[in-house]
A tleap script that builds the chain and sets N, CA, C and O, in Angstrom:
source leaprc.protein.ff14SB
mol = sequence {
  NMET SER ILE HIE LYS ASN ASN ASN GLN TYR
  PHE THR VAL PHE PHE ALA LYS ASN GLU LEU
  ASN GLY TYR THR ALA THR VAL PRO SER LEU
  PRO GLY LEU VAL THR GLU GLY ARG THR LEU
  GLU GLU ALA THR LYS MET VAL ARG ASP ALA
  ILE LYS CYS TYR ILE GLY GLY LEU LYS LYS
  ALA LYS GLU LYS ILE PHE GLN GLU THR GLU
  VAL GLY SER PHE ARG ILE ALA VAL SER CVAL
}
set mol.1.N position { 146.486 97.686 123.749 }
set mol.1.CA position { 147.298 98.041 122.595 }
set mol.1.C position { 148.077 99.298 122.946 }
set mol.1.O position { 147.539 100.218 123.562 }
set mol.2.N position { 149.324 99.334 122.560 }
set mol.2.CA position { 150.152 100.510 122.801 }
set mol.2.C position { 149.886 101.549 121.720 }
set mol.2.O position { 149.897 101.236 120.530 }
set mol.3.N position { 149.653 102.761 122.132 }
set mol.3.CA position { 149.403 103.849 121.196 }
set mol.3.C position { 150.389 104.959 121.512 }
set mol.3.O position { 150.482 105.406 122.655 }
set mol.4.N position { 151.121 105.402 120.511 }
set mol.4.CA position { 152.065 106.502 120.716 }
set mol.4.C position { 151.408 107.799 120.260 }
set mol.4.O position { 151.077 107.953 119.084 }
set mol.5.N position { 151.224 108.712 121.173 }
set mol.5.CA position { 150.663 110.022 120.878 }
set mol.5.C position { 151.297 110.983 121.862 }
set mol.5.O position { 151.269 110.759 123.072 }
set mol.6.N position { 151.868 112.054 121.337 }
set mol.6.CA position { 152.560 113.015 122.206 }
set mol.6.C position { 153.642 112.338 123.039 }
set mol.6.O position { 153.850 112.687 124.201 }
set mol.7.N position { 154.331 111.368 122.440 }
set mol.7.CA position { 155.433 110.659 123.088 }
set mol.7.C position { 154.983 109.830 124.285 }
set mol.7.O position { 155.810 109.489 125.131 }
set mol.8.N position { 153.708 109.499 124.382 }
set mol.8.CA position { 153.200 108.641 125.447 }
set mol.8.C position { 153.041 107.231 124.930 }
set mol.8.O position { 152.724 107.020 123.759 }
set mol.9.N position { 153.260 106.274 125.795 }
set mol.9.CA position { 152.926 104.890 125.491 }
set mol.9.C position { 151.861 104.487 126.499 }
set mol.9.O position { 151.987 104.776 127.689 }
set mol.10.N position { 150.831 103.833 126.034 }
set mol.10.CA position { 149.703 103.488 126.882 }
set mol.10.C position { 149.754 102.025 127.277 }
set mol.10.O position { 150.110 101.169 126.467 }
set mol.11.N position { 149.399 101.734 128.528 }
set mol.11.CA position { 149.395 100.386 129.062 }
set mol.11.C position { 148.064 100.108 129.747 }
set mol.11.O position { 147.474 100.991 130.370 }
set mol.12.N position { 147.605 98.875 129.622 }
set mol.12.CA position { 146.428 98.450 130.365 }
set mol.12.C position { 146.879 98.112 131.782 }
set mol.12.O position { 147.841 97.370 131.981 }
set mol.13.N position { 146.172 98.665 132.761 }
set mol.13.CA position { 146.483 98.427 134.168 }
set mol.13.C position { 145.232 97.875 134.836 }
set mol.13.O position { 144.132 98.392 134.643 }
set mol.14.N position { 145.411 96.822 135.620 }
set mol.14.CA position { 144.306 96.273 136.403 }
set mol.14.C position { 144.493 96.685 137.851 }
set mol.14.O position { 145.574 96.528 138.419 }
set mol.15.N position { 143.430 97.213 138.444 }
set mol.15.CA position { 143.421 97.589 139.848 }
set mol.15.C position { 142.460 96.666 140.584 }
set mol.15.O position { 141.333 96.450 140.138 }
set mol.16.N position { 142.906 96.124 141.705 }
set mol.16.CA position { 142.056 95.260 142.513 }
set mol.16.C position { 142.142 95.702 143.968 }
set mol.16.O position { 143.220 96.022 144.470 }
set mol.17.N position { 141.006 95.715 144.630 }
set mol.17.CA position { 140.972 96.022 146.057 }
set mol.17.C position { 141.734 94.909 146.769 }
set mol.17.O position { 141.530 93.733 146.466 }
set mol.18.N position { 142.608 95.262 147.712 }
set mol.18.CA position { 143.385 94.232 148.400 }
set mol.18.C position { 142.959 94.077 149.859 }
set mol.18.O position { 142.080 94.788 150.344 }
set mol.19.N position { 143.602 93.132 150.545 }
set mol.19.CA position { 143.222 92.789 151.917 }
set mol.19.C position { 143.479 93.914 152.914 }
set mol.19.O position { 142.946 93.881 154.023 }
set mol.20.N position { 144.278 94.903 152.545 }
set mol.20.CA position { 144.548 96.041 153.417 }
set mol.20.C position { 143.614 97.212 153.124 }
set mol.20.O position { 143.801 98.314 153.641 }
set mol.21.N position { 142.605 96.960 152.287 }
set mol.21.CA position { 141.630 97.963 151.865 }
set mol.21.C position { 142.238 99.015 150.950 }
set mol.21.O position { 141.665 100.088 150.762 }
set mol.22.N position { 143.394 98.708 150.385 }
set mol.22.CA position { 144.025 99.572 149.396 }
set mol.22.C position { 143.827 98.946 148.022 }
set mol.22.O position { 142.890 98.173 147.820 }
set mol.23.N position { 144.699 99.272 147.085 }
set mol.23.CA position { 144.587 98.769 145.721 }
set mol.23.C position { 145.912 98.188 145.254 }
set mol.23.O position { 146.973 98.772 145.477 }
set mol.24.N position { 145.841 97.042 144.608 }
set mol.24.CA position { 146.993 96.423 143.977 }
set mol.24.C position { 146.862 96.650 142.484 }
set mol.24.O position { 145.795 96.428 141.912 }
set mol.25.N position { 147.945 97.094 141.843 }
set mol.25.CA position { 147.938 97.372 140.404 }
set mol.25.C position { 148.910 96.426 139.704 }
set mol.25.O position { 150.037 96.226 140.156 }
set mol.26.N position { 148.450 95.847 138.588 }
set mol.26.CA position { 149.293 94.999 137.753 }
set mol.26.C position { 149.177 95.451 136.310 }
set mol.26.O position { 148.174 96.038 135.905 }
set mol.27.N position { 150.225 95.166 135.537 }
set mol.27.CA position { 150.272 95.535 134.121 }
set mol.27.C position { 150.568 94.248 133.346 }
set mol.27.O position { 151.711 93.791 133.338 }
set mol.28.N position { 149.558 93.655 132.693 }
set mol.28.CA position { 149.752 92.361 132.034 }
set mol.28.C position { 150.886 92.323 131.012 }
set mol.28.O position { 151.534 91.287 130.863 }
set mol.29.N position { 151.139 93.414 130.313 }
set mol.29.CA position { 152.175 93.403 129.283 }
set mol.29.C position { 153.588 93.582 129.848 }
set mol.29.O position { 154.566 93.501 129.105 }
set mol.30.N position { 153.699 93.822 131.151 }
set mol.30.CA position { 155.003 93.963 131.806 }
set mol.30.C position { 155.077 92.917 132.926 }
set mol.30.O position { 154.762 93.217 134.078 }
set mol.31.N position { 155.492 91.698 132.587 }
set mol.31.CA position { 155.469 90.589 133.545 }
set mol.31.C position { 156.192 90.913 134.850 }
set mol.31.O position { 157.316 91.417 134.853 }
set mol.32.N position { 155.518 90.611 135.952 }
set mol.32.CA position { 156.110 90.818 137.263 }
set mol.32.C position { 155.894 92.193 137.852 }
set mol.32.O position { 156.238 92.421 139.012 }
set mol.33.N position { 155.332 93.123 137.085 }
set mol.33.CA position { 155.116 94.473 137.610 }
set mol.33.C position { 153.861 94.462 138.484 }
set mol.33.O position { 152.746 94.269 138.000 }
set mol.34.N position { 154.072 94.673 139.770 }
set mol.34.CA position { 152.980 94.735 140.748 }
set mol.34.C position { 153.319 95.851 141.721 }
set mol.34.O position { 154.450 95.939 142.199 }
set mol.35.N position { 152.351 96.697 142.013 }
set mol.35.CA position { 152.557 97.749 143.004 }
set mol.35.C position { 151.244 97.995 143.721 }
set mol.35.O position { 150.203 97.485 143.308 }
set mol.36.N position { 151.287 98.769 144.784 }
set mol.36.CA position { 150.099 99.020 145.588 }
set mol.36.C position { 150.016 100.482 146.012 }
set mol.36.O position { 150.995 101.226 145.961 }
set mol.37.N position { 148.825 100.862 146.427 }
set mol.37.CA position { 148.603 102.181 146.993 }
set mol.37.C position { 147.447 102.124 147.974 }
set mol.37.O position { 146.573 101.264 147.867 }
set mol.38.N position { 147.446 103.040 148.927 }
set mol.38.CA position { 146.355 103.082 149.905 }
set mol.38.C position { 145.049 103.526 149.282 }
set mol.38.O position { 143.973 103.131 149.731 }
set mol.39.N position { 145.142 104.357 148.236 }
set mol.39.CA position { 143.957 104.830 147.521 }
set mol.39.C position { 144.149 104.530 146.037 }
set mol.39.O position { 145.251 104.196 145.602 }
set mol.40.N position { 143.085 104.649 145.274 }
set mol.40.CA position { 143.185 104.441 143.835 }
set mol.40.C position { 144.126 105.472 143.218 }
set mol.40.O position { 144.890 105.145 142.309 }
set mol.41.N position { 144.080 106.698 143.696 }
set mol.41.CA position { 144.954 107.751 143.194 }
set mol.41.C position { 146.419 107.433 143.491 }
set mol.41.O position { 147.283 107.611 142.632 }
set mol.42.N position { 146.695 106.963 144.707 }
set mol.42.CA position { 148.069 106.616 145.071 }
set mol.42.C position { 148.549 105.404 144.263 }
set mol.42.O position { 149.698 105.372 143.825 }
set mol.43.N position { 147.679 104.411 144.065 }
set mol.43.CA position { 148.050 103.235 143.278 }
set mol.43.C position { 148.329 103.630 141.830 }
set mol.43.O position { 149.219 103.061 141.199 }
set mol.44.N position { 147.585 104.594 141.296 }
set mol.44.CA position { 147.815 105.077 139.933 }
set mol.44.C position { 149.175 105.752 139.831 }
set mol.44.O position { 149.910 105.528 138.870 }
set mol.45.N position { 149.511 106.574 140.811 }
set mol.45.CA position { 150.826 107.230 140.817 }
set mol.45.C position { 151.937 106.186 140.921 }
set mol.45.O position { 152.941 106.264 140.212 }
set mol.46.N position { 151.750 105.221 141.799 }
set mol.46.CA position { 152.755 104.181 142.000 }
set mol.46.C position { 152.962 103.351 140.734 }
set mol.46.O position { 154.096 103.014 140.394 }
set mol.47.N position { 151.879 103.022 140.035 }
set mol.47.CA position { 152.023 102.195 138.836 }
set mol.47.C position { 152.673 102.986 137.706 }
set mol.47.O position { 153.428 102.419 136.916 }
set mol.48.N position { 152.397 104.277 137.616 }
set mol.48.CA position { 153.084 105.106 136.609 }
set mol.48.C position { 154.591 105.107 136.862 }
set mol.48.O position { 155.385 104.937 135.936 }
set mol.49.N position { 154.975 105.300 138.121 }
set mol.49.CA position { 156.400 105.287 138.477 }
set mol.49.C position { 157.012 103.922 138.197 }
set mol.49.O position { 158.125 103.832 137.679 }
set mol.50.N position { 156.288 102.856 138.539 }
set mol.50.CA position { 156.805 101.505 138.325 }
set mol.50.C position { 156.991 101.211 136.839 }
set mol.50.O position { 157.974 100.578 136.454 }
set mol.51.N position { 156.058 101.662 136.000 }
set mol.51.CA position { 156.182 101.459 134.551 }
set mol.51.C position { 157.416 102.183 134.027 }
set mol.51.O position { 158.179 101.620 133.242 }
set mol.52.N position { 157.615 103.431 134.457 }
set mol.52.CA position { 158.793 104.191 134.015 }
set mol.52.C position { 160.082 103.467 134.399 }
set mol.52.O position { 161.007 103.379 133.591 }
set mol.53.N position { 160.146 102.952 135.621 }
set mol.53.CA position { 161.343 102.225 136.075 }
set mol.53.C position { 161.534 100.938 135.279 }
set mol.53.O position { 162.653 100.607 134.886 }
set mol.54.N position { 160.456 100.221 135.043 }
set mol.54.CA position { 160.508 98.959 134.306 }
set mol.54.C position { 161.033 99.203 132.896 }
set mol.54.O position { 161.950 98.519 132.441 }
set mol.55.N position { 160.445 100.181 132.205 }
set mol.55.CA position { 160.860 100.504 130.833 }
set mol.55.C position { 162.301 101.029 130.834 }
set mol.55.O position { 163.088 100.688 129.950 }
set mol.56.N position { 162.638 101.846 131.811 }
set mol.56.CA position { 164.010 102.347 131.926 }
set mol.56.C position { 165.012 101.214 132.074 }
set mol.56.O position { 166.089 101.253 131.480 }
set mol.57.N position { 164.662 100.201 132.866 }
set mol.57.CA position { 165.532 99.046 133.031 }
set mol.57.C position { 165.693 98.262 131.739 }
set mol.57.O position { 166.787 97.799 131.416 }
set mol.58.N position { 164.590 98.114 130.998 }
set mol.58.CA position { 164.665 97.418 129.706 }
set mol.58.C position { 165.573 98.177 128.740 }
set mol.58.O position { 166.398 97.578 128.050 }
set mol.59.N position { 165.413 99.499 128.698 }
set mol.59.CA position { 166.239 100.313 127.800 }
set mol.59.C position { 167.709 100.222 128.181 }
set mol.59.O position { 168.569 100.081 127.311 }
set mol.60.N position { 168.002 100.303 129.471 }
set mol.60.CA position { 169.386 100.248 129.942 }
set mol.60.C position { 170.031 98.906 129.589 }
set mol.60.O position { 171.206 98.848 129.227 }
set mol.61.N position { 169.251 97.836 129.698 }
set mol.61.CA position { 169.756 96.499 129.378 }
set mol.61.C position { 169.687 96.206 127.878 }
set mol.61.O position { 170.068 95.126 127.427 }
set mol.62.N position { 169.193 97.189 127.112 }
set mol.62.CA position { 169.038 97.045 125.662 }
set mol.62.C position { 168.170 95.835 125.310 }
set mol.62.O position { 168.430 95.109 124.350 }
set mol.63.N position { 167.127 95.649 126.128 }
set mol.63.CA position { 166.173 94.581 125.889 }
set mol.63.C position { 164.947 95.141 125.180 }
set mol.63.O position { 164.669 96.339 125.225 }
set mol.64.N position { 164.240 94.260 124.541 }
set mol.64.CA position { 163.043 94.648 123.805 }
set mol.64.C position { 161.955 95.124 124.774 }
set mol.64.O position { 161.713 94.508 125.813 }
set mol.65.N position { 161.312 96.223 124.411 }
set mol.65.CA position { 160.176 96.715 125.190 }
set mol.65.C position { 158.947 95.974 124.696 }
set mol.65.O position { 158.631 95.989 123.506 }
set mol.66.N position { 158.262 95.328 125.621 }
set mol.66.CA position { 157.100 94.517 125.279 }
set mol.66.C position { 156.007 95.352 124.650 }
set mol.66.O position { 155.690 96.445 125.120 }
set mol.67.N position { 155.439 94.827 123.588 }
set mol.67.CA position { 154.278 95.469 122.984 }
set mol.67.C position { 153.032 94.812 123.560 }
set mol.67.O position { 152.924 93.586 123.586 }
set mol.68.N position { 152.119 95.611 124.008 }
set mol.68.CA position { 150.917 95.091 124.642 }
set mol.68.C position { 150.057 94.348 123.636 }
set mol.68.O position { 149.903 94.769 122.490 }
set mol.69.N position { 149.504 93.237 124.088 }
set mol.69.CA position { 148.568 92.480 123.271 }
set mol.69.C position { 147.158 92.807 123.744 }
set mol.69.O position { 146.974 93.504 124.741 }
set mol.70.N position { 146.179 92.305 123.031 }
set mol.70.CA position { 144.798 92.561 123.433 }
set mol.70.C position { 144.537 91.969 124.804 }
set mol.70.O position { 144.971 90.860 125.116 }
set mol.71.N position { 143.824 92.725 125.611 }
set mol.71.CA position { 143.487 92.291 126.956 }
set mol.71.C position { 141.984 92.437 127.124 }
set mol.71.O position { 141.400 93.437 126.705 }
set mol.72.N position { 141.366 91.450 127.732 }
set mol.72.CA position { 139.933 91.531 127.996 }
set mol.72.C position { 139.670 91.279 129.462 }
set mol.72.O position { 140.381 90.509 130.108 }
set mol.73.N position { 138.684 91.908 129.967 }
set mol.73.CA position { 138.295 91.717 131.356 }
set mol.73.C position { 136.787 91.519 131.399 }
set mol.73.O position { 136.016 92.377 130.970 }
set mol.74.N position { 136.388 90.377 131.922 }
set mol.74.CA position { 134.972 90.054 131.996 }
set mol.74.C position { 134.661 89.492 133.365 }
set mol.74.O position { 135.482 88.784 133.950 }
set mol.75.N position { 133.494 89.796 133.879 }
set mol.75.CA position { 133.014 89.168 135.101 }
set mol.75.C position { 132.145 87.990 134.680 }
set mol.75.O position { 131.207 88.146 133.898 }
set mol.76.N position { 132.461 86.828 135.197 }
set mol.76.CA position { 131.664 85.660 134.856 }
set mol.76.C position { 131.151 85.023 136.146 }
set mol.76.O position { 131.778 85.132 137.199 }
set mol.77.N position { 130.023 84.370 136.047 }
set mol.77.CA position { 129.436 83.670 137.209 }
set mol.77.C position { 129.863 82.215 137.165 }
set mol.77.O position { 129.832 81.576 136.113 }
set mol.78.N position { 130.262 81.699 138.322 }
set mol.78.CA position { 130.650 80.303 138.448 }
set mol.78.C position { 129.946 79.742 139.676 }
set mol.78.O position { 130.053 80.304 140.766 }
set mol.79.N position { 129.240 78.656 139.508 }
set mol.79.CA position { 128.563 78.017 140.626 }
set mol.79.C position { 129.592 77.277 141.470 }
set mol.79.O position { 130.310 76.412 140.968 }
set mol.80.N position { 129.661 77.620 142.757 }
set mol.80.CA position { 130.640 76.955 143.640 }
set mol.80.C position { 129.969 76.306 144.827 }
set mol.80.O position { 130.642 75.706 145.665 }
savepdb mol mol.pdb
quit
């Protein structure tokens, strides 16, 4: 859910360890936004920059800024 406080908008970000031993970050409410970093800290910086660019592009194009919907993350067991 997006919360505006002190002029901030909040986004849910998923971080996953990738094949290069770094982290891939995605933002479900911003389709197509994917970035990476060698460390979790670098991936966090990269995703913040990517979100700013994404939102900036939407504003420039006078397109609607997506409002985040509820997101859930669960680990489930599947017999394979």
